C-alpha positions in Angstrom: -32.3 -42.8 -41.4 -28.9 -43.8 -42.7 -28.2 -44.6 -46.2 -27.7 -48.3 -46.9 -24.4 -49.2 -48.7 -24.8 -51.1 -51.7 -22.8 -54.8 -52.0 -20.6 -53.0 -54.6 -19.9 -50.3 -52.4 -19.2 -52.7 -49.5 -16.2 -54.8 -51.5 -14.9 -51.4 -52.3 -14.4 -50.4 -48.7 -13.5 -53.9 -47.9 -10.4 -53.9 -50.7 -9.5 -50.4 -49.6 -8.8 -51.5 -46.1 -6.7 -54.3 -47.2 -5.0 -52.4 -49.1 -4.2 -49.4 -46.3 -5.9 -47.0 -48.6 -8.7 -46.0 -46.1 -8.8 -42.4 -44.9 -8.5 -42.1 -41.2 -9.4 -39.3 -39.2 -6.7 -38.0 -37.3 -7.4 -36.9 -33.6 -6.9 -33.0 -32.8 -3.7 -33.1 -31.4 -3.0 -31.2 -27.9 -1.5 -27.8 -27.7 1.8 -28.2 -25.7 3.6 -25.4 -24.1 7.4 -25.5 -24.7 9.6 -26.2 -21.7 13.0 -25.3 -21.8 15.2 -27.4 -19.6 18.3 -25.3 -19.9 16.5 -22.4 -17.7 14.2 -24.5 -15.4 11.4 -22.5 -13.7 12.2 -21.7 -10.0 9.2 -20.2 -8.9 5.6 -21.5 -8.8 2.6 -19.5 -10.0 1.4 -19.4 -6.8 4.8 -18.4 -5.3 4.7 -15.4 -8.0 1.2 -14.6 -7.0 2.0 -13.8 -3.7 4.0 -11.3 -5.0 0.5 -9.5 -5.8 -0.1 -8.4 -2.1 3.5 -6.5 -2.1 3.0 -5.0 -5.4 -0.4 -3.9 -5.0 0.7 -1.9 -2.0 3.8 -0.7 -3.9 1.3 0.6 -6.4 -0.9 2.9 -3.8 2.2 4.3 -1.9 3.9 5.2 -5.5 0.6 6.9 -6.9 -0.1 8.9 -3.9 3.7 10.3 -4.4 3.4 11.2 -8.2 -0.1 12.7 -7.5 1.4 15.1 -4.8 4.6 15.6 -6.4 2.5 16.3 -10.3 0.0 18.0 -8.4 -2.3 15.7 -10.7 -4.6 12.7 -9.9 -2.1 9.6 -10.5 -3.3 5.6 -10.9 -0.8 2.5 -10.9 -2.0 -0.7 -11.2 0.3 -3.5 -10.6 0.1 -6.3 -13.3 1.0 -10.2 -12.6 4.6 -11.1 -12.2 6.4 -13.0 -15.0 9.6 -14.9 -14.8 12.3 -14.1 -17.5 15.8 -14.7 -18.0 18.0 -12.0 -17.7 18.8 -11.5 -21.2 15.3 -11.8 -22.3 14.4 -8.9 -20.2 17.6 -7.2 -21.6 16.7 -7.2 -25.0 13.2 -5.9 -24.7 14.1 -3.0 -23.3 14.8 -0.2 -25.7 18.3 1.6 -26.4 17.2 5.0 -24.8 15.8 4.1 -21.2 16.3 5.5 -17.4 17.1 3.1 -15.3 17.6 3.0 -11.4 19.5 0.5 -9.8 18.7 0.1 -6.3 21.2 -1.8 -3.8 19.8 -4.6 -1.7 21.2 -5.2 1.8 20.4 -6.7 4.9 21.8 -6.0 8.5 20.2 -9.4 9.8 21.4 -11.6 6.9 17.8 -11.9 5.6 19.2 -11.6 2.2 22.6 -11.7 0.4 23.8 -8.3 -1.0 22.0 -7.8 -4.9 20.8 -5.6 -7.1 17.0 -4.1 -7.8 16.2 -2.5 -11.2 13.6 -0.3 -11.8 12.8 0.9 -15.5 11.0 4.1 -16.5 10.4 3.9 -20.1 11.6 7.4 -22.1 8.1 8.4 -22.9 7.3 8.2 -19.2 10.6 9.9 -18.1 9.6 12.8 -20.3 6.4 13.1 -19.1 7.3 13.2 -15.8 10.2 15.7 -16.5 7.8 17.9 -18.4 5.3 17.8 -15.8 7.7 18.6 -12.8 9.0 21.9 -14.6 5.2 23.1 -15.1 4.2 21.9 -18.4 1.2 19.6 -19.0 2.6 16.3 -18.9 0.8 15.2 -22.4 3.3 16.3 -24.8 4.7 13.6 -27.0 8.1 12.5 -26.3 11.3 13.5 -28.5 13.3 10.6 -29.8 16.3 11.7 -28.3 18.7 10.9 -25.3 18.4 12.3 -21.8 20.5 15.3 -20.8 22.3 16.0 -17.7 19.9 18.4 -16.3 16.9 15.6 -17.4 18.8 12.9 -15.8 19.8 15.0 -12.3 16.1 15.7 -12.0 14.8 12.2 -12.8 17.3 11.1 -10.3 15.5 12.6 -7.4 12.2 11.0 -8.5 13.9 7.6 -8.6 15.7 8.5 -5.2 12.1 9.2 -3.8 10.5 5.9 -5.5 13.3 3.7 -3.8 12.3 5.2 -0.7 8.8 3.8 -1.4 10.2 0.9 -2.3 12.3 0.3 1.1 9.1 1.4 3.0 6.9 -1.4 1.5 9.6 -4.1 1.9 10.1 -3.2 5.2 6.8 -3.9 6.6 7.8 -7.8 6.1 11.6 -7.7 5.8 14.5 -6.2 7.4 16.1 -5.2 4.2 17.4 -2.1 2.9 16.9 -0.3 -0.3 19.1 2.3 -1.7 19.4 4.4 -4.9 22.9 3.6 -6.2 23.3 4.5 -9.8 21.5 5.6 -12.6 22.0 4.3 -16.4 20.5 5.4 -19.7 21.8 2.5 -22.0 20.7 -1.2 -20.9 23.1 -2.6 -23.1 26.2 -1.3 -21.2 24.7 -3.3 -17.9 26.4 -6.2 -16.7 24.4 -7.1 -13.4 23.7 -11.1 -14.2 24.9 -13.6 -16.3 22.0 -13.5 -19.1 20.8 -17.0 -18.3 19.9 -16.0 -14.7 16.4 -16.0 -13.9 14.6 -12.7 -12.9 11.2 -12.4 -12.1 9.4 -9.1 -13.9 6.7 -7.1 -12.4 5.2 -4.6 -14.6 3.1 -1.3 -13.2 0.7 0.3 -15.4 0.3 4.5 -14.7 -2.2 7.0 -15.8 -1.1 10.6 -15.7 -2.7 13.4 -17.6 -5.1 11.0 -19.7 -1.9 9.2 -20.9 -0.6 5.4 -20.1 2.6 4.6 -19.8 4.3 1.5 -18.5 7.3 0.8 -15.9 8.8 -2.4 -14.7 10.6 -3.8 -11.8 13.4 -6.4 -12.1 14.1 -8.5 -9.1 16.6 -11.2 -8.9 15.9 -14.7 -8.3 18.1 -15.3 -5.4 16.2 -12.3 -3.7 12.9 -13.8 -4.3 14.1 -17.3 -3.2 15.2 -16.3 0.5 12.2 -14.4 0.9 9.2 -15.5 -1.4 8.2 -18.1 1.1 7.1 -15.1 3.5 5.2 -13.4 1.2 1.4 -13.8 1.6 -1.4 -11.6 2.3 -0.8 -11.6 6.3 2.6 -10.6 6.4 1.8 -7.6 4.0 -0.6 -6.5 6.3 1.8 -7.0 9.6 3.1 -3.8 11.4 6.0 -2.3 10.5 8.9 -3.8 12.1 10.5 -1.2 14.5 13.4 -0.9 17.3 11.2 -1.2 20.4 13.4 1.7 22.2 12.1 3.6 19.5 8.7 2.5 19.6 8.6 3.5 23.4 10.1 6.9 22.8 7.1 7.6 20.3 4.6 6.6 22.6 6.1 8.9 25.1 6.1 11.5 23.0 2.5 11.3 21.8 1.5 10.7 25.6 3.6 14.1 26.8 1.8 16.0 23.5 -1.8 14.6 24.6 -1.4 15.6 28.2 -0.4 19.2 27.5 -3.8 19.3 25.3 -6.7 22.1 27.1 -9.7 20.4 28.3 -12.5 21.9 30.1 -13.8 20.8 32.9 -17.0 21.5 34.1 -18.4 20.9 37.8 -22.2 20.6 38.3 -23.9 20.9 41.3 -27.7 19.9 40.1 -29.4 20.3 37.1 -33.2 21.8 36.9 -35.8 23.7 35.1 -37.8 26.8 35.8 -40.4 28.5 33.2 -39.3 31.0 31.3 -41.4 33.6 32.8 -39.9 33.2 36.6 -36.5 33.4 35.2 -37.2 36.7 33.9 -38.3 37.9 37.0 -35.7 36.6 39.0 -34.1 39.4 41.2 -30.6 39.4 43.1 -30.7 38.1 46.8 -33.5 35.5 45.4 -33.2 32.0 46.7 -33.6 28.9 44.2 -34.2 25.7 46.4 -32.2 22.8 45.1 -33.4 19.0 44.8 -29.7 18.2 46.6 -28.1 18.3 49.8 -24.7 20.7 50.3 -22.9 16.9 50.9 -24.1 15.0 47.9 -21.6 14.3 45.1 -20.9 16.7 42.2 -20.9 15.5 38.6 -17.4 16.4 37.3 -17.8 16.7 33.1 -15.0 16.9 30.7 -16.2 17.7 27.3 -19.6 17.0 27.9 -18.8 13.7 29.1 -18.9 12.6 33.5 -15.7 11.2 34.3 -15.4 11.6 38.1 -17.5 12.2 41.1 -16.6 14.9 43.8 -17.5 16.7 47.2 -17.9 20.4 47.6 -15.3 22.0 49.9 -12.9 24.9 50.5 -9.5 25.2 50.6 -7.2 28.4 51.3 -10.4 30.4 51.2 -11.5 29.4 48.0 -14.2 27.0 47.0 -12.8 23.3 45.8 -13.6 20.1 45.0 -12.4 16.8 45.8 -12.8 13.8 43.4 -14.0 10.8 45.2 -15.0 8.5 42.3 -14.0 7.3 38.5 -17.0 7.0 36.6 -16.6 3.6 34.7 -16.9 3.5 31.1 -20.0 1.3 30.9 -21.8 4.5 33.1 -20.2 6.8 30.8 -22.0 5.0 28.0 -25.0 4.9 30.0 -25.4 8.5 31.0 -24.2 9.7 27.2 -27.7 7.8 25.9 -29.8 9.0 28.5 -28.6 12.7 27.5 -28.8 11.7 23.9 -32.6 10.8 24.5 -33.5 14.1 26.3 -35.3 16.8 24.0 
């Protein structure tokens, strides 16, 4: 039971309230997130999440490429995309890093010409260089700039990365990506205005027991023209191709298949005999069959009955004449019956 106040305590409390001396408990303030009205957000969280499918596909493709070229297992995970101003992204880059500048263009005017940037940290760059030249790939990165030989080798790596980016984006858009230039000093870059909005996607790459990161800087103008089409169903859509090239590809596949050799077997009848009678067979012995000579023969291709035929002769040679195509349902039933035999 709560303690009762005496009359003196009640009077003192009333006097403090009258003079404004009573301590009033302050309500806990809600944590507010600052919003910069000078650079309003261009993309919602849902729009940025739509990039996840594309980035996951790119991560799998790049992991396969690095695993093959480095001859060692490689894992790449795509982190969530984040919207920043270009000067914030530029200030976060170290003075010594490997930057690949990819030109973005479209022959169908799906987007304006712009530039996409890929940043390979110095630790990842030296790890790739060490592994490509036969090293273990786990040596500490030296604190120095890149030599001309290292730049030439890593330029080839960035060129292959640009090709993978182009292949992944072409699953959804008719956009071309091509490695235009490389830079090693981010302070000299003037691709965008400092206040321009860019979207940064981070990739975590694990090679030889070490984890490094590289980032992809996508300009906002490119995403504004394409972000509405980023979704799971578009990420899984078939790659867009020229109808003439698709028809030529199908024709080439059909020609190669038609040149394949398959064994064709014609079976007149099947029967069983005791092993003792088979061992006693002699030349000129007659074996009675259950079929008439004019009965249908089974034509088998790769142990599957495809046709029925009649026995005949042409130019003094034994021949068959196809008279019926076995339907798919009949093939399945025949296959089940043959599979059930001991």
